[in-house]
C-alpha angles and dihedrals in degrees: 000000000000118000120222122245107264091225090059092047089050091050090051090047091051091051089050089048091053092052092046090049091055091055091044091053091050090051091047092051089052095047102041092070092054111101111238091239090058099042093097095051117115091245093057100032094087093053092047092046091050090050093050092047092050092046090052090048092051093050089047092053091047096049101036103036116014099041092036094057094037087056092048091051091046093054090054091057124082112261093253091054095052115106093199141008132224 
């Protein structure tokens, strides 16, 4: 089985992250106008739940794909070429 180039996987993950961030922003724009006291109401629960789900998805992509492959690529560089260390 051939493994994919980590740089290509990182590029795909960043594209996915960009799409996910767009949806997250839309959910945030919908939820930020909801008063805190009304957030649990049935009418607003779906919007709040969608926001929380999209937030979790964005964090998951960041932690499990973007940072993972960025770290993998960084380790394959010489120490002077690394832009960060983990």
